[in-house]
N, C-alpha and C positions, 0 to 999 in steps of 0.2 A: 406719279401719284394717282390714286383712284379718284374718279370724278365724284363730286358730292351729289347726294340724292336730289336736293332741292334745286330747281331750275334757276340759273343765273345767280346762284348764291355766291360764287367767287367774286364777281363784279360788285355785288352788294356789300360783301365783307370789306373790300377796299374802300368803298364809298362811305360806309359807316365809320371806318377807322379814320379816314381823312377828315371827315366832319368833326369827330370828337378830338382828333389831334390838333386841329386848328384852334381850339379853345384852350390849348395848353401851351407850354413853351417849346414844343417840338418843332424843330425847323424842317419843313417839308420840301425845301429846295433840293432838287436832284432826285426826288422820289419818283420812280417810274412804275406804275402798277403793271405795265405790260412787260417789264424786264424779267429775265429768268429768275428763278428762286434763289440761286446762290448770290446774284448781284443784289437783290433786295435784302437778303440777310446781311450781306457785307455792308450795305448802306445803313441798316438799322444798327449794327454793332458799332459802326463809325460814329453814329449819333449818340451812342451811349445807351441804347435801348436794349431791353431784354427780349428774348424770343420766346413766344408763348404758343401753347397748343390748347384749343378749345374742345370740350366734350359736351355733346348735346344728346339727350334721349327722351323719348316719350313712350308710353306703354300701349295705348289703345290705337287702333286703326282710325278712329274718329278724330283723334287729336292731330293738330298740324302746328305745333309750337316751335318747330326747329328755327324758323327765321327770328321769332322773338327771343328765344334763348341765346342764339348766336349774336343778335344785335346788342343785347344787354351786356354780354360778356366782351364783345369787341369794344364797345364804348367804355366799359370799365378798364379794359386793358390800355387803351390810349390815355386815360386819365392817370394810370399808374406808370406810364412810361414803358409799355410793353407793345412790341409789334407782333401781330398774329397773322402770319401768312394764310391765305385761304386754303393752301395745300395741307396745313396742319389743323384744319377744322375737321373733327371726327364726329360722325353722326350715326346714331342707331334709332331708327324709326319703327314704331310698333314692336318694341322689344321689352319683354318683362324684365324687371330689375333683379329677379331672383336668378336669372340665367348668368352663368359665369363666362360662357363662350359667346361673345358678341363681336361682330366685325369691327364696329367703330371703337369699342373698348380696347380690342387688341392692337389696333392701329395706334391709338394713343399711348399705350404702354410701350410699344415699339419705338415711337418717337422719343419718349422720355428715356428709355434704356439706351439708345444711341446718342442722346444728348443733342438731337437736332433742335430741341427746345428745352428751356430750363424752368419754365413756369407753366403750371396746369391751371386752367380756368374752367369752372363749372358754374352753371346758373344756380344750382342748389346741390348741397352734398348728397341728397337723396337720389340725384340723377346717376350717381356711380353705382350704388346698390340699393336694393329695397331694404335691406337690413343695415341699420346705422353702424353696427360693429364691423361689418365687412368693408364699408366705405372708409371708416377710421383705419382699419388694418391696411388697406391699399395706400392711403396717403402716408401712413407712418413708415411702411416698409419700402414702397416703390418711389416715394418722393422725398420725404424728410431725411430718412437714413441714407439716401443717395446724394444728399446735398442740393436738392432741388427745392422748388417752391410751389405751393398750391393755394389757390384762392376760391372761395365760395362766394360768388358776387353778391347775391341778394341777402345772404346771412352775415356778411361782414367778417368772414373767417379767413385769416391770412396766416400761413405758417411762418411768415417772417416775424410775427409776434410769438416768439417761442414760449412765453409764459402763459398766454391766454388761449391760444388756439385750441388746445386739447379740451379745456373745459367748455368753451363755446361749442365745439363740435359735438360733444356728448350731450349737452343740454338741448341743442337743436335736434339731435337724433331722437331723444326721448319725446320732445314735443311733436315731432313729425309722426312717430308711431302712435302716440295718443290721438292725434288728429285723424290719422287714417282709420284707427280702430272705431272712434266715435262716428265718423262718416259712414263706415261700413255698417254699424249698428242702425243708424237712421235709414240707410238705403234698405237694409234687410227688413226692418219694420214696415217700410212702405210697400215693399214687394209682398210681404205677407198679407197686407190688406188687399192688395190687388188680387192675389191668389185666392183669398177667401171669397171674393166676389165672382170667381170663375174666369178672370181674364187671363190671357196668355202672359207667362212670366218666364223669360229666358228662352233657350232653344227648346223645341219640342222633340220628343222621341220619334224614331222611325215608326211610321204607321199613323201619324197624325199630321194635320196641316192647319194653317191659320184661317179662320173665318172672320172677315171684317164685320164690324158693328158700326155702321155710319151714324147711328143715333147715340152712341156711347161718347163720353168725354174723350178728347184726344190725349195722347201721351205728352210727356214733358218736351219731347222733340217735335211735337206737332203732327205726329202720324196717327192714322186711324187705329183705334183700339180693336184688338182681336180677341177671339176665344178659340180654344183648340176644338177640332172635330176629327172624327175618324177618316183616314185617307182611303176612301173607297173609290172604285172606278166609277166615273160619272157616266150617265146614259148618253148614248150617241146623240149628236145634234142632227137636225134635219139636213144641214149643209153637208153636201158630199165632200167638199174640200177638207172638212175637219174630221171626217169619219176615219180616215187612215190613222191620223194622230191618236184618235180615241182608242182604236184597236191596239196601238202599240203601248198605251198607257197601262202599267201593271196595277192590279188591285192589291195594294200593299197589305191591307187587312187580311185578305185571303192568303197571301203569301205567308204572313206571320202565323196564322192558324195552321197552314200546311206544315211549316217547319216545326211548330210545337208538337204536332202529331207524329212527325218523323222522329224527332228526338225521343218522345215518349215510347215509340215502338222499337227503339234500340239503335237508331242511326248514330254513328259517332259524331261528336260535335264538329270535329275537323271536316268531316265529309259533308255535313249540313251547311257549314260555312262555305265550302267550295261550291255547293249547289246554289247557294244564295247569290254568290258573285257571278257564277255562270248564267243564272237566269236573269241577270240585270237587276237584282234587288237594290233598292236605294241605300245610300250611306247616310250616316249622321251629317247634318249640315255643318258641324264644326270640324269634320274630318279633313285633313290636309292631303290625304292620299287619293280622294275622289272615289273610293269604294269602301265597302264595309270590311273592316279589319276583323281579325279573328277574336281579339279581346272585345271589340264592340259587339260582335255577334254573340259572344258568351254573355255579355251584360244584357243584351236584348232578351235572352231567354230567361233572365231572372228579374225582369222589370215588372213590378206589381202594378204599374199604371195600366197594363193591358187588361186587367180585371176591373177597371173602372175606379180603383182606389188611387188617388193622386195625392202625392206628398210634396211639401216644400220645406227645405231646411233639414233634410235627413242627414246630410253630410255637410261639413264646413271645412273650408281650406284652412290649414295651419302650417306655418313654415317651421320646419325641423332644422335647427342649427347643426345637429349631428350629421344628418343626411344631406344637408345643403340644398334642400328643395321643399316645395309645399306638398303636403299630402292631405287627403281628405279623411277627416275624423267623423265617425258616426256619432250623431247627437241623440240624447235621450228623447223619449216621446213627448216630454213636456216642452221641448223646443221645436217640435215638428208641427206644422200646420197640415191638415189633411181633410179631404172630403171624398165622398163616394158619388159617382155619377154613372148611371147605367148607360147613358147615351155614348159614353166614351169607352165602353167595354168592347174588347176584341176577342179575348179568350175567356172561356168559362172557367170557374174555379177548379173543377175536377181536373181538367186538362192542365192548368197552370201548376197546381201543386203536384201533379204526377210528374211533370218535367222537373220541378224543384227537387223531388226525391231522387230522380235520376241524376241530376247535377251534383247532389250531395254524395251519391255513391261514387261518382267519377272524379271527385274533388282530388283525391289522392290516388287515383287509379294508376295502373301500369301504362307506360307509353306504348303506342302502337308501332308496328313495323315501319322501317324506314322506306321500304319499297311499297309502292301502290299495289294493292291486291284486290281483286274482284271478290267481294264477300259472297259466301254461299250460306245456305241455311245451316249446315252443320258447324259453320264457324261462329254462329250467333246465338245458338240455343244451348251451349254447353252448360250454362249455369241452371238450366231447367232439370238437368240430371243430377240426382243426389244419391249418395251411398245409403242403402237401406240399413246397414249395420251402424255406421257412425253418424248418420243424419247430417252429413256434410255435403256441400255442393262439389260438383266435379270441376276440375281445372284441366287445361290443355297440357299435353305432355308428349314426349316422343320426338323422333326426328321430324323436322318440319312442323311440329305441333299437329300432327295427324291423329294423335290419340288423346284420350282423356282418362283421368283416374281421380280417386277420392282426394280431397284436400289434405287429408292426414298422411297421404303417401305411404311410406314404409310402416307407419305406425297403425295403419288400418289393418285389422286382421284378415280382411278380404281384399287386400290391395291387388289390383290387376288392371292393366291398361286396356281400353277398349277403343277400337277404331271409330272416330266420330261419324265419318261419312257413312259407314255401314250401319251404325246404330240408328242414326236419324232416318235413313232410308227405310229401315225396318218399321220404325214407328209410323212414318208417313203412309206406308203401304197398309198397315193395320188400321189407321184412321180412315183411309179411303174405303176400306172393306166395311168398317162400321157404319160409315155414312150411307153406303149403298144398301146395307141391311136395314137401317132404321129410318130411311128417308121418309117413308110413309107415315111412320109413327110421329116423327118430328113435325111433319106438315099438319097432321091432325091435331096435335098438341097445341101448336101455336095458333092456328086458325080457330080452333074451338075455344081456346081461352080468350081470344079476342071477342068472340061472339057473346060469351056469357059473362065475362068479367067487366061490367060497367059500373061496379061499385065505386063510389067516391067522385064520379063526374059531376053530379049535381052539387055536391058539397064544394068542390073546387070552383065551380062557376059562381056559387054564392060568395065564397071568399074573394074571388077576383072582382066581383061587383062592389063589395064592401071596400076593397083597397082602392078601386078607381074613384069611388065617392070621397074617400079619405084624402086622396092625392089632390082632387079638385078643391076640397076645402082648405087644404094646406097651402095650395097656390093662391087662393083668394086671401088667406090670412097674410101671406107674404106681401101681396099687393097692398093690402090695407096698412101694413106696418111701414112700407116704403113711403106712403103718403104722410105718416107721422115723423119720418126721418128729418132731422134738421130743426125740429120744434122743441121748445122748452130749454131748460138749462143743460149743463154738461151731463149731469147724472141722468137726466131724462133721455138724452140722446144715446148715452151708453147703454141704457136699459133697453131702448128700442132695438139697437143694433145687436145686442145679445139675444133678444128674442128672435130677430131675423135669422141669425146663424143657427140657433137651436131648431127653429122651424124648417130651415133648409136641410139640416141634417136629418130631421125626422122624415121629410119628403123623400130624400134620397134613399133612406132605409126602406120606405114603403115601396118606391119604385123597384128596388132590387128584389123585394119579396114578390112583387107583382110579376116581374119577369120570370122568376123561379116558378110560380104557380102556372103561368101560361105555358111554360115548357113542359111541366108535368101533365097538363091537360092535353097538350098536342101529343105527348107520347101515348097517352091512354086512348086517344081517339083516332090515331093514325091507322089507315086501312092497309092491311097486309093481306094480299091474296095468296092462294096456293102457288101461283106462278112465281111470285116474289121469293117464297120460301125455296122452291125448286131451283130458282136461279142462284140464290145465295148458297145452297148446298153444292150446286155445280161449280161455282167460283171457288169454294173451299177445296173441292177435289182438284180443280185445275191448278190452284196455287200449290197444293201439296205435291202433286205429280211433277210439276215443272221445277219446284224447289228441290225435290229429291233427285231430279236429273240434272240439277246445276244449270238450268236454262234461264233463270230469272236475272234481270238486271240489278244494278246496285240500289235502285229505289224500290222496286217491287218486292225484293227479297225481304225488306223489313216489314212490309205488310204480311208476307208469308210468315214471318216470326210471330207477329200478333195472332194470326189464325192458329198457328201451331201451339202457342202458349195457351190460347183459350180452349182449344179442343182437348188438350191433355190435362186441363184443370191446373195448370201452372207448375206441375211437377211430375217427373218420371223417376220412380224409385228403382234403383239398380241393385239387383240381387246377384251376388257372385258366389258360385258354388265350387268349392274344391273337392275333387273326388280322389279317393285313395288310389295311389299307384299311377296317377295321371298328372302331367305337368299342366296341360291346358285346362283352363277353368271354363265352366258354363256361365253365361251372362244373360240374364233375363231382365226385361224392363216391365214394371208394373205401374199402371196409372188408372185413374178413374175418369172415363171420358165425360166431357161436359158439352155434349152436342147440342141439346136444346138451349142451354144457357148461351152458347156461342152464337147460335142463330138469333136468339132473342136480342142479344147485344148488337149484332150486326143489323137487325132490322128496326132497332129502337123500340122494342116492345117491353116496357117495364111492367106491364100488367100480367106477363106470363111468369108462372112460378119457376124460380131458377133452380130449386132443389130437384136433383135427379136421383134415381136409384143408385145406391153405392155399388154398382157392378164393377168388379175388378177385372181389368183386362191385362193379360200377360202376353209378351212378345219377346222372341229371341233377339237380343242385340248383337249376338255373334252366332254364326252358323254352328249349331250344336252337332255332337256325334249322331250318327244315323239312328241308334237305338233311342237316344233322348228325344230326337225329332219325332220318331214314330210312337213314343209313349202315349201322348193323348189319343192318337188314333186307335191304338190297340185298346186303351181303356174304353173308348166309345164302342168299339166292336164287341167287346166282351161284356161290359157292365150295362151298356144301353141296348145294343142290338141283340145280345144274348148269344153271340157266336161262341163256339168252342175254340180251343187253341188250334186245332187242325183246320177248322173252317176259316178262322181269322187269317191263318197263314195263306190259305187259298185266295182270299180276297186281296191280300197285299201282293201275293205273287201275280195276280191278274193286273195289279196296278204297276207292276214292273220291279218289284223288290224281290230279291233272291234270298228268301228266309224261309225257315221251316217252323214247325210247331214248337220245337224246343226253344228257339230264339224268341218266339212269341211269349212263351212262359217267362223267360228272363225279362223281356221288355215290360211285361205286365207288372212284375214285381218292382222293376226300376221306376215305373210311374209312381207307385205309392212311396217309394223311397224319395222321390223328388218332392212330393207334396207333404212329406213328413207324417204319413198315417200308416197304420198297419194294413197288411194285405188281407182283404176280406176272404173268408172261406167260401169257396164255390163248390157246388155239387159236381159229381163226377160228370165229365163232358159238358159241364155248365147246364146240366139238366136236360140236355138234348139226348134223343134216342140214338144209340150207336148204330150206324149203318153197317150192314154186313159187307164184307169184301166182295 
């Protein structure tokens, strides 16, 4: 038999049973506690005693009631003429009653099934299961119907009384449920009061830690009261011995912000979770695995507490008899206690809700590949390409998902698969070319806007000063109200506490607005030099070049995705042209570059106008036929530079193209066919004087 969890419990069981048996008519002569189990059972049966098994359970780790439950059951067994061997005492410690698989419970059922014992003793029927109907079911099916006997010691329930035990069991079950529910309501109300005063209630989310308040009233357990604070890396102590430990301590708040940004930029949640674990990110203190699980990481990304909005009672445990387990049910706002505290903010609202939108999109998204794959830029920007005809996004397609096509597939009138890698590289090359051409313009625009656009700064400073005075006045008001707390009758005290809560809410709102205004002022007064703009443009170019070459790692590629998305304005319209007599289609991408806006966002310059000229940029997403490729060049030579067909042919021949004036004539007409305009009438020899042979 398995050893009992409590130290020296077998010896105590015999001691308790002998002391109780001596007060009865049981003859203890010949009883040897050290004898083998079979000899002791034979002795008990010879004395006309029944053999019993005892079951004991408690739920919380802070409880230690096993000896008390067992002692009471053993003493009752002796009074009823039942011998309980220590080997038949089954114990479950720190085990919730809703769990069906418990080691002690399974041992007890095995003992009864094999009829090693014929009587079951429990301290209280609720020790079997949390739900009374399940305990009743166990006793009815596993005990009574098998011809055995069960006793609930403290409730006076004995199945030997065949007429009364069922009614007593059900009545006690109803009473226990009502007591538990009433106790839970009282505890919940007390916790709400502590939460409203800002004290720590329950376990803290990842990213926060407890801050002790020595001057606050102690807890019911005599511990120091605490309040939550953001878990940031503490500054290094002067002591050299502690500097190493300080360096190894992660700044959890910075890690959370970093992962929110990665998820916002497109990193898969599974990959973000793996990065969190690999970087040694902390786990929830209630975790039994010792590391952040995927589900816990997913919940971390949707925890609104990181924005400074703390809630208590949003979900409540409710036992489901159909599912046979407790589940959390979301409560209405009237049952939820909440407050706003800017000191506890880790993530700004814009970043938080951007991540929530991403999570909502992925809620029922497709599953990723089973094999780990190093992501490239062309794997992550497919949804930025849209069909110009159907206005639908592109999806991956083809062997190995190397292509992409319109979401409508065969229903699209311009359906044609495009190689993702080739298309994305073409757009990246075009963006790099545009950055080099407009670098000077972007630099002048941003720096000049910073110099002349100082409107609103004085107004912002005035609003900030007003809010600071208001917050100071509200703090003084709260202090004055606390001095009145506890005075007067019940109605007066309730009125004072209501005013305190209302004032605290008003102060929290004012602090949130103050933080927003200070951030706005910092954005308008931040200094951006031409060197910073040039550095930002160089970083954009490097990101695009390395991403197009597939040289970026799994983390940097998501930053490249954000840069790519910003520069193309969030969308690349794909135009697919089918030509008569040809199977191969021409594919062009059209987008409106957002260069100034992208640099503005990267440098945090909200004072720079984001609207840019609606210049449309076109780029071949698939290598076109030679004549289509030369069409813009021929158009420029003839319509802009004024060349004739013969002189344009000589220019292109000098560039290495083997074409003549007749082909130039065809390419010129092809250009206007491509843009959907009629071919203009040109004078003979394009107005140039014909040279004599």
